[in-house]
C-alpha positions in Angstrom: -14.6 7.6 -0.8 -12.6 5.8 -3.5 -8.9 5.1 -2.9 -6.4 3.2 -5.2 -3.4 1.9 -4.2 -0.7 0.9 -6.8 3.0 -0.3 -6.4 4.6 1.2 -9.5 8.2 -0.4 -9.9 9.2 3.1 -11.0 6.8 5.9 -11.4 8.2 7.2 -14.9 7.9 3.7 -16.5 4.1 3.2 -15.3 3.5 6.7 -16.8 4.8 5.5 -20.0 2.5 2.5 -19.8 -0.4 4.7 -19.4 -1.2 4.6 -15.6 -2.1 8.0 -15.1 -4.4 8.1 -18.0 -6.1 5.2 -16.7 -6.1 6.1 -13.0 -7.5 9.9 -13.8 -10.6 8.3 -15.2 -11.5 6.4 -11.9 -12.5 9.4 -10.1 -10.6 8.6 -7.0 -10.4 10.7 -4.1 -7.0 9.2 -3.2 -4.1 7.8 -5.3 -1.5 6.1 -3.2 1.6 5.0 -5.2 4.6 3.1 -4.0 8.1 2.5 -5.2 8.5 5.6 -7.3 12.3 5.0 -8.0 12.4 8.8 -8.4 12.9 12.1 -6.3 10.0 14.7 -6.4 12.4 17.1 -8.2 12.7 14.6 -11.0 8.9 14.5 -11.5 8.1 18.1 -12.7 6.3 17.1 -15.8 2.8 18.0 -15.8 1.6 14.5 -16.0 2.8 14.0 -12.3 0.8 16.8 -11.2 -2.6 16.2 -12.6 -5.3 18.9 -12.1 -7.8 18.4 -9.5 -5.4 16.7 -7.2 -3.0 17.8 -4.5 0.3 15.5 -4.7 2.7 14.8 -2.0 5.9 12.9 -2.1 8.3 11.3 0.3 11.8 10.4 -1.3 14.3 7.9 -0.2 17.7 9.5 0.7 19.3 7.1 -1.8 18.3 8.3 -5.5 16.0 6.3 -7.5 15.1 3.9 -4.9 11.8 3.4 -3.0 9.6 6.6 -2.3 5.9 7.2 -1.9 3.3 9.6 -3.0 -0.4 10.5 -2.1 -2.7 12.4 -4.4 -5.5 14.0 -2.6 -8.5 15.6 -4.1 -9.2 17.5 -1.1 -6.4 19.5 0.8 -5.4 17.8 3.9 -5.1 19.3 7.4 -1.6 18.0 7.7 0.8 15.6 5.9 3.2 13.3 7.8 6.3 11.9 6.3 7.8 9.0 7.8 6.9 7.1 11.2 9.8 8.3 13.4 11.6 5.0 12.5 15.0 6.8 11.8 16.5 4.1 9.6 13.6 3.2 7.8 12.3 7.0 7.2 15.6 7.4 5.4 14.4 4.9 3.0 11.2 6.8 1.9 8.5 4.1 3.0 5.6 5.9 4.6 3.4 9.2 4.0 0.2 10.0 5.3 -2.5 12.6 4.8 -4.7 13.6 7.8 -8.2 15.1 7.7 -10.7 16.1 10.4 -11.6 12.4 11.4 -9.5 10.2 9.1 -6.0 9.6 8.2 -4.7 8.0 4.8 -1.4 6.5 4.9 0.6 5.1 1.8 3.0 2.2 2.9 6.1 0.5 1.1 7.2 -2.2 3.5 10.7 -3.7 3.4 10.9 -6.7 1.3 13.1 -10.0 1.9 12.2 -12.2 -1.1 15.8 -13.6 -1.5 17.1 -15.8 1.2 19.1 -12.8 2.9 19.1 -12.9 6.6 20.2 -9.4 6.8 17.1 -8.4 4.8 14.8 -10.6 6.8 15.9 -9.2 10.0 15.5 -5.5 8.6 12.0 -6.6 7.6 11.2 -8.1 10.9 12.4 -5.0 12.9 10.3 -2.7 10.6 7.0 -4.7 11.3 7.7 -4.9 15.0 7.9 -1.3 15.0 5.0 -0.8 12.8 2.8 -3.0 14.9 3.6 -1.0 17.9 2.7 2.2 16.0 -0.5 0.7 14.8 -1.3 -0.4 18.6 -0.8 3.1 19.7 -2.8 5.1 17.2 -5.8 2.9 17.6 -6.7 4.7 20.5 -6.9 8.1 18.7 -10.3 9.5 17.9 -10.0 8.9 14.0 -10.2 6.2 11.5 -7.0 5.1 9.5 -6.6 3.5 5.9 -3.1 2.1 5.5 -2.6 1.3 1.9 0.2 0.1 -0.2 2.6 -2.9 -0.7 2.8 -4.7 2.5 5.3 -7.1 1.0 3.2 -9.7 3.2 0.4 -12.2 2.5 -2.2 -12.9 5.3 -3.2 -16.5 4.3 -2.4 -19.3 2.0 -5.1 -18.5 -0.1 -3.2 -15.1 -0.9 -0.4 -17.2 -2.8 -1.1 -19.0 -6.2 1.7 -21.7 -5.6 2.1 -21.9 -1.8 4.2 -25.1 -2.1 6.8 -23.2 -4.0 6.7 -20.3 -1.7 6.3 -21.7 1.7 9.9 -20.7 2.8 9.8 -17.4 1.2 9.5 -14.2 3.1 6.3 -12.7 2.7 4.6 -16.3 3.1 6.3 -17.1 6.1 4.0 -18.4 9.1 5.4 -16.0 11.6 4.7 -13.2 9.2 1.1 -14.3 8.7 0.7 -14.6 12.4 1.5 -10.9 12.4 -1.3 -10.1 10.2 -3.5 -12.2 12.4 -2.6 -10.4 15.4 -3.3 -7.0 13.7 -6.8 -8.2 12.6 -7.9 -10.4 15.6 -6.3 -8.4 18.6 -5.8 -4.9 17.4 -9.3 -4.8 15.5 -7.9 -3.8 12.0 -9.3 -5.4 8.9 -8.2 -6.1 5.2 -10.8 -4.1 3.3 -10.7 -6.3 0.3 -11.2 -9.4 2.1 -14.1 -8.1 4.0 -16.1 -8.3 0.6 -14.1 -10.8 -1.3 -12.9 -14.1 -0.3 -12.0 -15.5 -3.8 -8.6 -17.4 -3.7 -7.7 -16.5 -7.2 -7.3 -12.7 -6.4 -3.7 -11.5 -6.8 -1.9 -8.2 -6.8 1.6 -9.3 -7.6 3.4 -11.6 -10.1 7.3 -11.5 -9.4 8.3 -12.4 -12.8 5.5 -10.4 -14.6 3.9 -13.5 -15.8 0.3 -13.2 -14.7 -0.6 -16.8 -15.7 1.5 -18.2 -12.4 3.0 -17.3 -9.1 0.4 -14.6 -8.1 0.6 -13.0 -4.6 -1.9 -10.8 -2.8 0.5 -8.4 -1.1 -1.0 -4.9 -1.8 -3.5 -4.2 0.7 -5.9 -1.4 2.3 -5.7 -2.1 6.0 -8.5 -0.3 7.8 -9.4 0.7 11.4 -12.4 -1.0 13.1 -14.7 1.8 12.5 -14.5 1.6 8.7 -15.3 -2.0 8.5 -19.1 -1.2 8.1 -18.6 1.2 5.3 -16.6 -0.9 2.8 -18.9 -1.1 -0.2 -16.7 -2.1 -3.2 -13.3 -3.8 -4.0 -11.6 -4.7 -7.2 -8.0 -5.7 -8.5 -7.6 -4.0 -11.9 -5.9 -6.4 -14.4 -7.0 -5.2 -17.8 -3.9 -3.4 -18.5 -0.4 -3.7 -17.2 1.6 -1.0 -15.6 4.2 -2.9 -13.6 4.5 -6.1 -11.9 1.8 -5.1 -9.6 -1.9 -4.5 -10.3 -4.0 -1.5 -8.8 -6.2 -2.3 -6.0 -9.7 -0.1 -6.0 -11.6 0.1 -2.8 -14.8 2.2 -2.4 -16.1 3.3 1.2 -19.5 4.9 2.1 -17.5 7.7 3.9 -17.5 11.4 3.4 -14.4 13.3 4.1 -14.5 16.2 6.6 -12.2 18.9 6.1 
């Protein structure tokens, strides 16, 4: 099973830069895209509905903001849009494809990179709710992959310039402690870090310059039962489709429909 997640900064702009031509060559079972900045009804061109995939979209209420999509090779048993967090669901932040024994989620978490107390409080509230959700679903008899832009690093090795960003949301100690709790207490795992511990692997460059200020905030977080089947992971950097690079993960897992 191959899953690719990618934060597009606008799916139409990424399409112009060749994202779909590249991703369709990767033979992924799931393509999870965040920050579409478009509504589904704006994406009727053939390029957004590639043969061999079943695309599903969840739009933000506010036009041309946020939005997530998941492209599935196999038809899911169900699609879940939103998390039941009323204010956040209106922002188009989560979509999930459910199969017999596994669910694939596509997440765009709130950001708060500017020193804005309101944005930080909004983000903090989201992750409090999301942590509760992840605690609850771990008791279900199924596996989970939650992939996307978490807008949060786990450790200092996930930030190229930790000194300059120590007080920036996404690198705050309290946020990294939340990730610790997710992994150490709830049993989830950062799939990429299970097989790659290099400290120069980044997925996002805020100003687009990939020679500096790299962050690793795009993750595939998996439930405990998937840890043994993680096979391969890579961040694709040979082409630029947005300020984020796609994350590719392979699992020794067969989808049951």
